[in-house]
N, C-alpha and C positions, 0 to 999 in steps of 0.2 A: 482369401477372406478368413478362412478357418485358422490359418497360421497366424494371422494378425491377432485374432481373438485369443488364441492360446498364448501368444507372446505377451499380450496385455495381462492376462490372468497370472502368468508366471511372474511378471514384474510386480503385480499387485500383491501376490503372496509374499514376495521378497521384502517389499517395504513394510508390509503388515508384520512380518516376523521380526523386523528391525525396530518395531514400535514407532514407525514414522507415519502411519496412516491413521488419522483421527477417526473416531467412531462415526458411523453413518456415511463415510466418504468412499468413493471409488476412484481408482487411478484412471487418468486420461492420458493418452499419448498425443492428443491434439491440444490446441489452445483456444477454447471456446471464447466467443466474443459476446459479452453481456454488458449492457448499460441502459440507462434511461434517457430518452430524448435523442435529438439528432447529433450527428458527428460534426464538430465545428471545423471550419476551414480557417486555419490560423495563418496570419501574416507575421513572420518572425521579425520583420522590421517594426511591427507595432506591439509585439509581445513583451510583457514584463512579468516579474514575480514580485509581489509585495509582501513584506513582513511587517506586521503591525499589531497593535493591541498592547498587551502587558510586556512591552520591551522598552529598554532604555532609549532606543532610537529607532524610528521607523527606517526600513531599508527597502529600496526598490532596485532590482537588477534587471537590465535588459538581457536579451539572449546572449550577446557577446560577453557581457560581464558575468553572467551566470556560468558560462562555460569556462571561465578563468578561475572559478573556485576550485578548491581541492577536490579531486575526484577519487572514487574508489569503485570496486566491484565486489559483489557478493553472490554466492550460490545458495539458493534457498528452495525449500518446498513450499508451494502455495496451495491454499485451500479455499475453495469457493463455497459460499453458503448453499448454492444449488447442488452441492454434494459431489463435485469433482475435485480431485487433487492432482497437481502436476509436480513432478519431483526433479530436483537438481537443475532448477532454472537459473540461468546466469543473467545478472543485471549489472549495469554500470550507471553511475551517476554521482550524486552528491549526498553525503551523509549529513543529516541534520545534527547528529551528535558532534561531528567534526566542526560544523559551522558554529555551534555553541561553545565547544571547548577551546576553539581557536579565536573566539571573540568576534566573528563575523556577525553573529546574532547575540544580543545580550538580554536574555529574559529577566524581567523583574522577579523579585522573590515571591511576588503574588501570583505569578504565572503557574497554573496547575493543569491547564488543558490547552489543546490546540485544535482549532477548526480549520480544515482544509477547504478552501473556496476554489471552485472549479468553474469552467465555462457554463453559461446559461443558469447561473445561480445555484448549481448543485453544491452541496456541502456534505462532509462527513466529519465526525468528531472523535478525538482520542485523548486519553490522559497524556500529559507531557512525557512522563517516563516511558510510555509505550513507544513513541516515535523518536525518543532519544536513545533507543537501543540500537545495537549493531544490525538487527534484522529489519530495520526500516530504512528505506532509501528513497531519495528524490531521483527517480530514474529517467534517463534519457535514452538508454540503449537496452535491448534485450537480445541475448545470444549473439553478441558482437555486432549487431546492426542497430541503427536508429529505430526507435519504436515505430511500429505500424500506426497509421492514423487511428484505426479502430481500437487499438490498444492504448491510446492516450497520448500520442505524439502532439507536442514536443516534450511534455513533461508530465509525469504522474507519480503519485506515491505508491510504494510497494511495500507490503509487509508479508513476512513468511516465517517458516521454521527452519532451523539448521538441522542437518542430517543427524547430528549426535544428540538431538533433543536436549540441548543444554537448558539452563534455567531461565532463558529469556521468555518474556511474555510474547504472545502473538495474538492474531485476530484473523477472522475471515477476510478474504481478499478485498471485499468492498470497502474496508477501512483504509485503503489506499486510493485516493481520488484520481480519476483520469482527467487529463486536460487541466492540470493544476495551474492556478493563477495567483493564489495568495495563501499565506499561513497567518491565522489570527491567534495570538496567544491570549488566553483568558484566565481570569481568576475562578470563574464558574463554568460549569459544563453547559453546552448548548447542543442538544441533539440535532443530527443532520437529517438529510432527506429520508433515507431508509429507516433511520431510528425513529423519526416521527411517524413513519408508516407502519410501525409495529415490530421492526427488527430489533434484536437485542442490542443494548447500548454498549456492552463490553465485547461481545462477539468472539469469545474464546472457542476455537474449533475443538479443542480437547475436552471441553465441557459441553459441547453441542449447544452453545448459546446462540441459537439461530433466531429465535423470536422472543419478544418480551413476555408473551403469555403462552402457556402450554397448549391452549386450544387453537392457536393459529395453525 
């Protein structure tokens, strides 16, 4: 037990010295499970992902069609608003940036925001440029394996930071919705579930944007 604690502290000091640990965060070697509401039981034969709103043409992919889209993998550090951070996590899936640049999705010029719609009506919102970055992924796999059910199988959004702390924007982990079912492109912002409950709309971990009001 003590060796595990000391090992974690050594790793935490290492990433802190590399300027990879946001303020108020602690390194975890586990992968905590956090979500609101029940875990859905998805039938892939009935599953689809809908792209709608401020786009030139609405798109709906079933599971087979979605898995034929261009795929990529990224290694990122992820940061939860509940104050844990996990480093060098490996994800595989589909890049929204690739889908737009290759014409699979054609946002209108009026599109400025994207709302992620998930099972049971859960939503989270982001500026378009945030999830058009290389550090956002529509993920189907984690660490070489399909997502665990409690971590969002079959599809979730994932946002994180790169180890070199490049100029990309990022956000706390809740800005990637589990059990994703639709992306709504919008001209105006529409706060999601946690944002309406008082969490910060932008959620930048480097600025500790945890809550909309300091007194929370």
